[in-house]
C-alpha positions in Angstrom: 0.0 0.0 0.0 2.9 2.4 0.8 4.4 1.8 -2.6 1.1 2.7 -4.3 0.8 5.9 -2.2 4.4 6.8 -3.0 3.8 6.1 -6.6 0.8 8.5 -6.6 2.8 11.2 -4.9 5.6 10.8 -7.5 3.0 11.0 -10.3 1.4 14.1 -8.8 4.8 15.8 -8.4 5.8 14.9 -11.9 2.5 16.3 -13.2 3.2 19.6 -11.4 6.7 19.7 -13.0 5.2 19.0 -16.5 2.7 21.8 -15.9 5.4 24.2 -14.9 7.5 23.3 -18.0 4.4 23.8 -20.2 3.6 27.1 -18.6 7.2 28.3 -19.0 7.2 27.2 -22.7 4.0 29.1 -23.3 5.4 32.2 -21.6 8.5 32.0 -23.7 6.4 31.7 -26.9 4.3 34.7 -25.9 7.5 36.8 -25.2 8.9 35.8 -28.6 5.8 37.0 -30.3 6.0 40.3 -28.3 9.6 40.8 -29.4 8.8 40.1 -33.0 5.9 42.6 -32.9 8.1 45.1 -31.2 10.7 44.8 -33.9 8.0 45.2 -36.6 6.7 48.4 -34.9 10.3 49.7 -34.6 11.0 49.1 -38.3 7.7 50.8 -39.3 8.5 53.8 -37.1 12.0 54.0 -38.5 10.6 54.0 -42.0 8.1 56.8 -41.1 10.8 58.9 -39.6 13.0 58.4 -42.6 10.2 59.4 -45.0 9.4 62.4 -42.9 13.1 63.5 -42.8 13.3 63.0 -46.6 10.2 65.1 -47.2 11.5 67.8 -44.8 14.8 67.8 -46.7 13.1 68.1 -50.1 11.0 71.0 -48.8 14.1 72.8 -47.5 15.8 72.3 -50.8 12.8 73.7 -52.8 12.6 76.7 -50.4 16.2 77.4 -50.8 15.9 77.4 -54.6 13.3 80.2 -54.4 
């Protein structure tokens, strides 16, 4: 009987470890997606800034020609 109880305790503890590992893996996947989305936003923002700077430069050049 003790062996059966010990086996159940071991299984329960193993189950908790598996759940923890699954939770950690899910958390890591979510963080990876957040990083990817952040990089995309950063790239989009950089492109907008570069376009804005280019337009400002073009306007300045046109104004200086007048």
